[in-house]
C-alpha positions as CSV (number, residue, x, y, z in Angstrom):
1,X,139.7,128.8,-37.8
2,X,137.9,126.4,-40.8
3,X,135.0,126.6,-41.9
4,X,132.8,123.1,-40.6
5,X,131.6,121.1,-43.0
6,X,128.1,121.2,-43.7
7,X,125.9,118.2,-43.2
8,X,123.2,116.5,-44.8
9,X,120.9,115.2,-44.4
10,X,118.4,112.8,-46.6
11,X,115.8,110.5,-45.9
12,X,113.0,108.1,-47.0
13,X,110.1,105.9,-46.0
14,X,109.0,103.4,-47.3
15,X,106.0,101.5,-45.6
16,X,106.4,101.5,-42.3
17,X,110.2,102.4,-42.1
18,X,111.9,105.7,-42.2
19,X,115.9,105.7,-44.3
20,X,117.7,108.1,-43.4
21,X,121.1,108.7,-44.7
22,X,123.4,111.7,-43.2
23,X,126.4,112.6,-45.0
24,X,128.8,115.3,-44.4
25,X,129.6,118.3,-47.8
26,X,133.2,117.2,-49.5
27,X,132.4,112.5,-48.2
28,X,128.5,112.0,-50.4
29,X,130.4,109.0,-51.3
30,X,130.7,107.1,-48.2
31,X,127.2,107.8,-48.1
32,X,126.0,106.2,-52.0
33,X,128.9,103.1,-50.2
34,X,126.3,102.7,-47.4
35,X,123.5,103.0,-49.5
36,X,124.6,99.5,-51.7
37,X,125.2,98.0,-48.7
38,X,121.5,98.6,-47.8
39,X,120.7,97.6,-51.1
40,X,122.3,94.9,-50.9
41,X,121.2,93.6,-47.0
42,X,118.4,90.8,-47.8
43,X,117.4,91.6,-43.9
44,X,116.7,95.0,-44.7
45,X,113.6,96.3,-47.1
46,X,115.5,98.6,-49.4
47,X,116.3,97.8,-52.9
48,X,118.4,98.9,-55.4
49,X,115.4,101.4,-56.5
50,X,115.8,103.5,-52.9
51,X,119.1,103.2,-53.4
52,X,118.7,105.3,-56.1
53,X,116.3,107.5,-55.4
54,X,118.2,109.1,-52.9
55,X,121.6,108.6,-54.0
56,X,120.1,110.7,-57.2
57,X,118.9,113.3,-53.6
58,X,122.9,113.4,-53.0
59,X,124.0,113.9,-56.0
60,X,121.7,116.7,-56.4
61,X,122.9,118.6,-53.9
62,X,126.3,118.1,-55.5
63,X,125.6,119.6,-58.7
64,X,123.9,122.1,-57.2
65,X,127.2,123.3,-55.0
66,X,128.9,122.9,-57.4
67,X,127.0,124.7,-60.4
68,X,125.4,127.5,-57.7
69,X,122.3,126.3,-58.8
70,X,119.4,123.6,-58.0
71,X,119.2,120.9,-60.3
72,X,115.4,119.6,-62.1
73,X,114.0,117.7,-59.3
74,X,110.9,115.4,-60.9
75,X,110.3,112.7,-58.6
76,X,111.2,108.8,-59.5
77,X,108.3,106.7,-60.4
78,X,108.2,103.1,-59.2
79,X,106.6,101.0,-61.2
């Protein structure tokens, strides 16, 4: 029996909103596509900076999995 793929969760709190993204290991591109849809939606208080922050968290997870180490995690700043 094959091992089940791991599910990861990433979140962003912005004001009174909390954005939660879950993705299955190996399907990170689906999660990033969802972030892009949110950023393009004028009815959501979610912009391209927010999408970039969450996409970075996702790509850091992929990097860590691929290299067996954790990627550096400096916190982005919003001006």
